[in-house]
C-alpha positions in Angstrom: 50.4 55.7 183.5 47.1 54.2 184.7 46.7 50.5 185.5 44.2 50.2 182.7 46.8 51.6 180.2 49.5 49.3 181.6 47.2 46.3 181.2 46.1 47.2 177.7 48.8 49.1 175.9 47.7 50.3 172.5 49.2 48.8 169.3 48.2 49.3 165.7 47.1 46.3 163.7 50.0 45.0 161.5 47.9 44.6 158.4 46.4 48.1 158.6 49.9 49.5 159.2 51.2 47.8 156.1 48.3 49.3 154.1 49.2 52.7 155.5 52.7 52.2 154.0 51.3 51.3 150.6 49.1 54.4 150.9 52.4 56.4 151.1 53.5 54.8 147.8 50.2 55.8 146.2 50.7 59.4 147.5 53.8 59.6 145.3 51.8 58.6 142.3 49.3 61.3 143.2 51.9 64.0 143.7 52.1 66.4 140.7 55.6 67.4 141.8 56.9 63.9 141.0 57.9 63.6 137.3 55.1 62.1 135.3 56.7 58.8 134.2 58.0 58.3 137.8 54.4 58.7 139.0 53.5 55.8 136.7 56.3 53.7 138.2 54.8 54.4 141.7 51.5 53.1 140.5 53.4 49.9 139.4 55.1 49.7 142.8 51.7 50.1 144.6 50.2 47.3 142.4 53.2 45.0 142.8 53.1 45.5 146.6 49.4 44.7 146.8 49.9 41.6 144.7 52.5 40.3 147.2 50.3 41.4 150.1 47.4 39.2 148.9 49.7 36.3 148.1 51.2 36.3 151.6 49.3 38.2 154.3 45.7 37.9 153.0 46.3 34.2 152.1 47.5 33.6 155.7 44.5 35.3 157.2 42.2 33.2 154.9 43.8 30.1 156.3 43.3 31.3 159.8 39.7 32.1 159.1 39.2 28.4 158.2 40.3 27.3 161.7 37.8 26.2 164.2 36.2 29.1 166.3 37.8 27.9 169.5 41.3 27.8 167.9 40.8 31.2 166.4 39.9 32.6 169.8 43.4 31.8 171.0 45.0 34.0 168.3 44.4 37.2 170.2 43.0 39.1 167.2 40.0 37.8 165.3 41.2 37.0 161.7 37.6 37.4 160.5 37.5 41.0 161.7 41.0 41.6 160.5 40.2 40.3 157.0 37.0 42.4 156.8 38.8 45.6 157.9 41.8 45.2 155.6 39.6 44.3 152.5 37.6 47.5 153.2 40.8 49.6 153.3 42.1 47.8 150.2 38.9 48.7 148.4 39.3 52.4 149.4 42.9 52.4 148.1 42.0 50.7 144.9 39.3 53.2 144.3 41.8 56.0 144.9 44.3 54.2 142.6 41.7 54.1 139.8 40.8 57.7 140.2 44.4 58.8 140.2 45.0 56.8 137.0 41.9 58.0 135.2 41.7 61.6 136.4 45.3 62.5 136.9 47.8 60.3 135.0 45.9 59.9 131.7 45.2 63.7 131.3 48.8 64.5 132.3 50.0 62.1 129.6 47.7 63.6 127.1 49.1 67.1 127.9 52.5 65.7 127.0 51.1 64.4 123.7 51.2 60.8 124.9 47.9 59.0 124.3 47.1 55.7 125.9 44.4 54.5 123.5 41.9 51.7 123.5 40.3 49.9 120.6 37.5 52.5 120.7 39.9 55.4 120.1 41.5 54.3 116.9 41.3 56.1 113.6 40.7 54.0 110.5 44.4 54.2 109.7 45.5 53.2 113.2 43.0 50.3 113.3 44.4 49.0 110.1 48.0 49.2 111.5 46.8 47.4 114.7 45.2 44.6 112.8 48.3 44.0 110.8 50.4 44.1 113.9 48.0 41.6 115.5 48.3 39.1 112.7 52.1 39.4 112.4 53.1 39.7 116.1 50.4 38.5 118.4 48.0 36.0 116.9 50.4 33.0 117.0 51.0 33.6 120.7 47.4 33.0 121.7 46.0 29.7 123.0 42.2 29.8 123.4 40.6 27.4 125.8 36.8 26.7 125.6 34.9 26.4 128.9 32.5 23.6 128.1 31.6 20.1 129.4 34.8 18.7 128.0 36.9 20.8 130.3 36.8 19.5 133.9 39.1 22.0 135.5 40.6 25.4 134.5 44.0 26.1 135.9 45.0 29.8 136.1 48.7 30.6 136.4 49.6 32.8 139.4 49.8 36.5 138.7 49.0 36.1 135.0 46.3 38.2 133.2 43.7 36.2 131.3 41.2 37.4 128.9 37.7 35.9 128.8 35.6 36.0 125.6 31.8 35.6 125.6 30.9 34.5 122.1 27.2 35.0 121.1 25.1 35.3 118.0 26.7 32.5 115.9 26.3 32.9 112.1 25.0 29.3 112.1 21.6 29.9 113.8 20.8 26.2 113.8 23.8 25.4 116.0 22.7 24.2 119.4 25.4 26.0 121.4 24.7 29.6 120.6 26.9 30.9 123.4 30.4 30.0 124.4 32.9 31.2 127.0 36.6 31.1 126.0 39.7 31.9 128.2 43.2 32.6 127.1 46.3 33.9 128.9 47.6 37.3 127.9 51.1 36.5 126.3 52.9 39.4 127.9 56.2 37.6 128.5 56.3 36.0 125.0 55.3 39.2 123.4 58.1 41.0 125.4 55.9 43.9 126.7 52.4 44.7 128.0 52.4 47.8 125.7 52.4 48.3 121.9 53.7 51.6 120.5 51.7 52.8 117.5 53.2 55.0 114.8 53.5 58.6 116.0 51.6 61.4 114.3 53.7 64.6 114.5 54.3 65.3 118.1 51.6 62.9 119.2 52.7 59.5 120.5 50.3 56.6 120.8 50.5 53.5 123.0 48.1 50.7 123.5 47.7 47.9 126.0 48.4 44.5 124.5 45.0 43.5 125.9 43.3 46.2 123.7 45.2 45.0 120.6 43.5 41.6 121.2 40.2 43.2 121.9 40.4 45.2 118.7 40.9 42.0 116.7 38.8 39.6 118.7 36.3 39.2 115.9 39.1 37.9 113.7 39.8 35.2 116.3 36.2 34.0 116.3 34.8 34.8 112.9 31.8 32.5 113.3 30.3 34.7 116.0 28.9 38.1 115.4 29.3 39.4 118.9 32.5 38.9 121.1 32.8 40.5 124.6 36.2 40.6 126.1 37.1 41.1 129.8 40.1 40.4 132.1 40.7 38.4 135.2 43.8 37.7 137.3 44.5 35.2 140.0 46.9 35.6 143.0 47.8 32.3 144.7 48.9 31.7 148.3 52.7 32.2 148.4 53.4 30.8 151.8 55.8 28.0 151.6 54.7 25.1 153.8 58.2 23.8 154.4 59.5 22.1 157.5 62.5 24.4 157.9 65.1 21.7 158.5 68.3 21.0 156.6 68.2 17.3 157.2 67.4 15.5 154.0 67.6 17.3 150.7 66.6 20.9 151.3 67.0 21.8 147.7 64.5 19.2 146.6 62.0 20.5 149.3 62.3 24.0 148.0 61.9 22.9 144.4 58.8 21.0 145.4 57.4 24.0 147.2 57.9 26.2 144.2 55.9 23.8 142.1 53.2 23.9 144.8 53.2 27.7 144.7 52.0 27.5 141.1 49.0 25.4 142.2 48.6 27.1 145.6 45.3 28.0 147.2 43.7 31.0 145.4 44.0 34.2 147.5 42.3 36.6 145.1 40.6 36.6 141.8 40.5 40.1 140.3 37.7 40.6 137.7 36.4 43.3 135.5 33.1 44.6 137.0 31.7 44.9 133.5 32.1 41.1 133.0 28.8 39.3 132.3 27.7 37.2 135.3 27.5 34.1 133.2 31.2 34.4 132.3 32.2 34.9 136.0 30.1 31.9 137.0 31.7 29.8 134.4 35.2 30.8 135.6 34.3 30.1 139.2 32.8 26.7 138.3 35.8 25.6 136.3 38.4 26.9 138.8 36.6 26.1 142.1 37.1 29.6 143.3 34.5 30.8 145.8 32.8 34.2 146.3 35.2 35.0 149.2 38.1 35.1 146.8 36.4 37.5 144.3 37.7 41.0 144.3 36.2 43.6 142.0 39.0 45.1 139.9 38.9 47.1 136.7 39.2 46.7 133.0 43.0 46.2 133.3 45.0 44.1 135.8 48.7 43.7 136.7 49.5 47.4 136.8 53.0 46.3 137.8 53.5 46.0 134.1 53.7 49.8 134.0 57.3 49.3 135.0 57.7 48.7 131.3 55.6 51.7 130.1 57.5 53.4 127.1 59.4 56.5 128.0 59.6 57.7 124.4 63.0 59.2 125.2 61.4 62.0 127.2 64.0 62.6 129.9 62.2 65.7 131.2 59.4 63.4 132.4 61.7 61.3 134.6 64.0 62.0 137.5 67.3 63.6 136.6 70.0 61.0 136.4 71.9 60.4 139.6 75.0 58.5 138.4 76.6 56.4 141.1 79.4 58.4 142.8 83.0 57.4 143.3 84.0 56.7 146.8 86.1 59.4 148.5 88.5 57.1 150.3 88.6 53.9 148.2 90.7 53.8 145.1 88.7 54.2 141.9 91.0 51.7 140.1 93.5 49.1 141.3 93.5 47.2 144.6 91.0 47.7 147.4 92.5 45.4 150.1 95.4 47.7 150.9 93.0 50.6 151.4 90.8 48.5 153.7 93.9 47.5 155.7 94.6 51.1 156.5 91.1 52.2 157.7 87.4 51.4 157.6 85.2 52.7 154.7 81.5 53.1 154.5 79.7 52.5 151.2 76.2 54.0 150.5 74.5 52.4 147.6 72.8 53.5 145.3 74.5 56.9 145.8 77.9 55.3 145.6 78.7 52.4 143.2 78.1 48.8 144.4 80.9 47.9 142.0 83.3 48.3 144.9 81.9 45.1 146.4 82.2 43.0 143.2 85.7 44.5 142.6 86.7 43.3 146.1 85.5 39.7 145.5 87.2 39.6 142.1 90.4 41.0 143.6 90.3 38.4 146.4 89.6 35.6 144.0 92.8 36.5 142.0 95.1 37.4 144.9 97.6 34.5 145.5 97.8 35.4 149.2 94.0 35.1 149.7 93.1 31.6 150.9 89.4 31.8 151.6 86.2 33.8 150.9 83.0 33.4 152.8 79.7 35.1 152.0 76.0 35.0 152.8 73.6 35.3 149.9 70.0 36.1 150.6 68.7 37.6 147.4 70.8 37.0 144.3 70.4 38.8 141.0 69.5 36.7 138.0 72.7 37.6 136.2 74.7 38.0 139.4 78.2 39.5 139.0 78.8 38.6 142.7 78.1 35.0 142.0 80.2 35.0 138.9 83.1 36.5 140.9 82.7 33.7 143.5 82.7 31.1 140.7 86.0 32.4 139.4 87.5 32.4 142.9 86.4 28.8 143.4 87.9 27.8 140.0 91.1 29.6 141.0 91.5 27.3 144.0 90.2 29.6 146.7 88.2 28.0 149.6 84.8 29.5 148.9 82.0 29.1 151.4 78.6 30.4 150.4 75.7 30.4 152.8 72.6 30.5 150.5 69.2 31.2 151.9 66.8 29.1 149.9 63.8 30.4 151.8 64.1 34.0 150.6 60.5 34.4 149.4 60.2 35.1 145.6 63.9 34.7 145.1 64.3 31.0 145.6 64.7 30.1 142.0 67.6 32.5 141.4 69.2 31.4 144.7 68.9 27.8 143.7 70.4 28.3 140.3 73.5 30.0 141.6 73.8 27.6 144.6 74.0 24.6 142.2 76.5 26.3 139.9 78.7 27.3 142.8 78.6 23.8 144.2 79.6 22.3 140.9 82.5 24.7 140.8 83.8 23.4 144.1 82.4 25.9 146.5 81.2 24.8 149.9 77.5 25.6 149.7 75.6 25.7 153.0 71.8 25.7 152.6 70.7 27.9 155.5 70.1 26.9 159.1 67.4 24.6 160.6 64.3 26.6 161.5 66.0 29.9 160.7 66.5 32.3 157.8 70.0 33.7 157.2 69.2 37.4 156.6 72.6 38.9 157.6 74.8 40.3 154.8 78.4 39.3 155.4 81.5 38.9 153.4 84.8 37.6 154.9 88.2 37.3 153.2 91.2 35.6 154.7 94.6 36.7 153.5 98.1 35.7 154.4 100.3 38.7 155.4 103.8 38.5 156.9 103.3 34.9 157.9 99.9 35.5 159.6 96.3 35.5 158.5 94.6 38.8 158.2 90.8 39.1 158.0 88.9 41.6 155.8 85.1 41.9 156.0 82.2 43.7 154.4 79.1 44.0 156.6 75.9 45.5 155.0 72.3 46.3 155.4 71.7 45.4 151.7 71.9 42.2 149.7 74.8 41.2 147.5 72.6 42.1 144.5 73.7 44.5 141.8 70.2 45.1 140.5 68.6 46.1 143.8 71.7 48.1 144.7 70.6 50.7 142.1 67.4 51.5 143.9 67.8 50.3 147.5 69.4 52.9 149.9 71.8 50.9 152.1 75.0 51.2 154.2 77.9 48.8 154.0 81.1 48.7 156.0 84.5 47.6 154.7 86.8 46.8 157.6 89.8 44.9 158.7 89.3 45.8 162.4 90.0 42.6 164.3 87.4 43.5 166.9 84.8 43.1 164.2 86.3 40.6 161.8 87.0 38.0 164.5 83.4 38.0 165.4 82.3 37.7 161.7 84.4 34.5 161.8 82.3 33.3 164.7 79.1 33.8 162.7 80.4 31.8 159.8 81.7 29.2 162.3 78.1 28.9 163.5 76.9 28.3 159.9 79.4 25.4 159.7 78.9 23.6 163.1 75.4 24.9 164.1 76.6 25.4 167.7 75.1 28.2 169.8 77.6 31.1 169.9 75.9 33.0 172.7 78.5 35.1 174.7 81.1 35.1 171.9 80.1 38.5 170.6 81.4 41.6 172.3 80.8 44.1 169.5 78.3 42.5 167.0 74.7 42.1 168.0 73.7 38.7 166.6 70.2 37.2 166.3 68.8 34.9 167.4 71.3 34.8 170.2 71.7 38.1 171.9 70.3 40.8 169.7 67.0 41.2 171.6 68.7 40.9 175.0 71.4 43.5 174.1 68.9 45.9 172.6 66.9 45.7 175.8 70.0 46.4 177.8 70.8 49.5 175.6 67.2 50.8 176.1 67.4 50.1 179.9 70.6 52.2 180.1 68.8 55.1 178.5 65.9 54.6 181.0 68.4 54.8 183.9 69.9 58.0 182.5 66.5 59.6 182.1 65.5 58.7 185.7 68.8 60.2 186.9 67.8 63.4 185.2 70.3 63.1 182.4 69.8 63.4 178.6 68.5 60.2 177.2 67.5 59.4 173.6 67.0 56.7 171.1 66.9 57.1 167.3 65.8 54.1 165.2 65.6 53.9 161.5 63.8 50.7 160.5 61.8 49.1 157.7 59.4 47.6 160.2 58.6 47.8 163.9 56.2 45.0 164.8 57.6 43.1 167.8 55.3 43.6 170.7 57.9 43.2 173.4 60.2 45.7 171.8 57.3 48.2 171.4 56.4 47.8 175.0 60.1 48.5 175.9 60.0 51.7 173.9 56.7 52.6 175.7 58.5 52.1 179.0 61.4 54.3 177.8 59.0 57.0 176.8 57.3 56.9 180.2 60.7 57.2 181.9 61.4 60.4 179.9 63.6 59.0 177.1 63.2 60.9 173.9 62.5 58.3 171.1 62.6 59.2 167.4 61.4 56.7 164.9 62.0 56.7 161.1 59.9 53.8 159.8 59.5 53.1 156.1 56.9 50.4 156.3 55.0 48.6 159.1 54.9 50.2 162.6 52.5 48.8 165.2 53.7 51.4 167.7 51.3 54.3 168.2 53.3 57.5 169.1 52.3 60.5 171.2 49.6 58.8 173.3 49.2 60.4 176.7 50.5 58.1 179.5 52.0 55.7 177.0 54.1 57.2 174.2 54.1 61.0 174.6 57.9 61.1 174.2 57.9 59.1 170.9 57.8 60.8 167.5 57.5 58.9 164.3 57.9 59.7 160.6 58.2 57.7 157.4 59.5 58.6 154.0 58.9 57.4 150.5 60.9 58.9 147.7 63.0 58.1 144.6 64.9 55.3 146.3 63.7 52.6 148.6 65.0 53.2 152.2 66.4 49.9 153.2 69.1 50.6 155.8 68.5 50.0 159.5 70.3 52.2 162.0 70.1 52.1 165.8 71.4 55.1 167.8 71.6 55.3 171.6 72.6 58.5 173.4 74.7 56.6 176.0 75.3 59.6 178.2 77.1 61.6 175.6 79.2 58.7 174.1 76.8 57.9 171.4 76.5 54.3 170.2 75.6 53.8 166.5 74.7 50.4 165.0 73.9 49.6 161.4 71.9 46.4 160.9 70.2 44.0 158.7 67.5 43.4 161.2 64.1 45.1 161.6 62.4 45.0 165.0 60.0 42.2 164.1 59.6 38.9 166.0 60.9 37.0 162.9 64.1 39.1 162.7 64.9 38.9 166.4 64.0 35.3 167.1 63.9 33.3 163.8 66.6 34.7 161.6 70.4 35.1 161.7 70.8 38.8 161.8 73.8 41.0 162.5 73.9 44.6 163.8 77.4 46.1 163.7 78.8 49.2 165.5 80.4 52.0 163.6 83.6 52.4 165.6 85.6 54.8 163.5 84.6 58.4 164.7 84.5 60.0 161.3 82.3 57.3 159.9 80.0 57.4 162.9 79.6 61.1 162.3 78.9 60.4 158.6 76.1 58.0 159.5 74.6 60.5 162.0 74.8 63.3 159.4 72.9 61.2 156.8 70.4 60.1 159.5 69.9 63.8 160.5 69.1 64.7 157.0 66.2 62.3 157.1 65.2 63.5 160.5 65.0 67.1 159.0 63.3 66.1 155.7 60.4 68.5 155.1 59.6 67.4 151.5 59.0 63.7 151.5 58.6 62.8 155.2 55.1 61.9 156.5 54.0 61.6 160.1 52.3 58.6 161.7 49.0 59.6 160.0 50.5 59.9 156.6 50.4 63.7 156.6 53.3 65.4 154.9 55.7 67.1 157.3 56.4 70.5 155.6 58.8 73.2 156.6 57.9 75.1 159.8 57.5 78.4 157.8 57.7 79.5 154.2 61.2 80.9 154.7 62.6 77.6 155.9 64.9 75.7 153.6 63.5 72.7 151.8 65.3 69.5 152.9 64.8 66.5 150.6 67.0 64.0 152.3 67.7 61.7 149.4 68.7 64.5 147.1 70.7 66.2 149.9 72.4 62.9 150.7 73.6 62.6 147.1 74.9 66.2 147.2 76.7 65.6 150.5 78.4 62.4 149.3 79.3 64.2 146.1 80.9 66.9 148.0 83.1 64.4 149.8 84.8 63.6 146.5 86.0 67.1 146.1 89.7 67.7 146.9 90.3 69.0 150.5 86.7 68.3 151.6 86.6 67.1 155.2 84.0 64.7 156.6 81.6 65.9 159.2 
């Protein structure tokens, strides 16, 4: 490696890497092999992702741009150039998104006799039906607001679609104000859906945007005007929480205050219909205070994330075939779980296997007279959380329940607060996070009295204690009573209680922010030593994100020493693989498919005695330094082989895997078997349930 390369190792910009990930999501919407209604869902995912991206990342860059030039120079990368580059790429992706929707999705829907119609497409009979529906179901939900001199400021709710109305040609020609601009929020939530199903005609099914129902009947809303032009806008606000991350004082009050500020946060993006008259756009900008920098040209419709609720018309053939959650091969399907966990470790793989085993375990512990305490970390809690309900019952049954609730889990603060307050009222000991850190580890600990001594049971996971996300997030969880692991889980919870540094107390768990980075470096260094001694050396990492510069440089160092590095990265990766003199021994792939890959797995060759860790932590600076994270080893040989087999399926995927440049990695030849790892994972785990089937 040359001195120049050493001085300036190449890394990919984080923002462009994230956009490359969202491009992979869009690829699924463009893929004709994906069932049609699932393609529509991928459009919704793409749109939802982009909304969050503008609320968080773009908003952050806009704040940096406002810094003084000398201060910006200290940042390393120029935020002005970053913002320009990413907005250019966003523009390209949105153009591709629009083309996909217009030229692929709509014709494909029509071929299936599903017609997404606008007000211009209606027959006389349909128009009459829509007008009746509008009067009975929609009109009372509307609240028009006139943009005139009496209105000093227009507040637009974050992420809501608004319709603008340009009213011209009043019937009363003598009236001085011949032109008016009116704004009203699209009542999607109160209406219950963004879509309205019209009566079918034979095999043909018709559906309409709620927006277009209002457009169709706009003249009825403003009968005194002969011409009414309707267009859509949507505002995304800055979602960064400006909280001093300290627990002193009332953290709950601080979070509540910050959520209120989010609603009035700085505008990050105003999407507008390019067909909107300039005088309407100017009026909106004047009344909201939004500048040109925040304007982003959109389309006729905004909030494509509402396509999550697009009607399926009962057409199962246009959706993925059902994959009902599988029973676990070694855990009892009914009855008690604790005795089975006492005998051996068990790995759970949601969504392929039912997350219900976790809620069953908490309910069982809450009712077991020999269980004295239950401790858990809650990062993202479902709105109707069965886990939280089980904890409430346990507290009411007299168990000592300790719940570490992360109030700073972005976009889930309200749900977390709701359950935290309920648990506290029920008598649980609720701990609101850690000063200056987020608690991102997923841990459950149960203490049970057996034969006069306390025995510990634990569940360590890569996924949240959230029943809803467990249906679509692919994760790994370990049920264990192995004292080598459970004793160290106790130490983590002890840290939550007394806030004392536990460095050096962990022999098996890798815990951030204490020793995770240090021990990962040591594991990589060992592979480097093996390679330099001419021995086989390799590292396999499955992550959601690889962004930490120091860890990337360490992987570059390993590559230069001859260590083979394989990366399976779902989202962001700032590492550039296969560069001569820098990363020629590093290969990278990513995968987007039916389920969201969420598990993190670290594998180190270790001279033939392979070490396998499953973790909650990505390799990002925030995970390694500013969060409480736990990586846990898979110690039981059959389970270690199971994790490796599932990982190998993803390494061999030749249907949904993409390379670093987002090119699909197909089979090496036409005769090669197609490996679609998520589907093959389901079949493999299904086979384990068959009598006499042995694990790999």
